[in-house]
C-alpha positions, 0 to 999 in steps of 0.5 A, spaced: 526 501 491 520 497 493 514 502 496 509 501 503 503 504 506 503 504 513 498 507 518 499 512 525 495 508 530 495 516 533 493 520 528 490 515 523 493 518 516 496 514 512 502 514 508 507 512 504 515 510 504 520 508 499 525 503 502 530 497 502 527 491 503 532 489 508 531 496 511 527 494 518 526 500 522 520 502 524 519 510 521 515 514 524 508 518 522 510 523 516 504 527 519 505 527 526 511 524 527 508 518 533 512 512 531 506 508 532 505 505 526 502 500 522 504 497 516 498 496 511 499 490 507 496 492 499 495 487 494 499 489 487 495 487 480 499 484 475 495 487 468 497 486 461 498 482 454 498 474 456 501 474 448 506 480 451 505 484 444 503 490 444 503 497 449 502 496 456 505 489 457 506 488 465 503 494 467 502 493 475 496 497 478 495 497 485 487 495 487 483 499 490 483 501 497 477 498 501 472 504 503 465 504 505 467 502 513 467 495 513 473 490 514 474 488 506 471 496 503 462 493 504 462 487 499 461 482 505 454 479 504 
């Protein structure tokens, strides 16, 4: 089952929920219970051996979350 990241508009905490792709109900904040939440879209990066040999084939790693207080993690020029 896929997991989705959300950010609460009231307390600004982020949280993750596993739910069906068909579930379109808006969740409540896991920290304060507020219904004012927004989904955070994340990028998953697949890594592994292109030839398909060896262990670690097809591992999926989540890209690092932005940091540094800028819109894109501080990498803007």
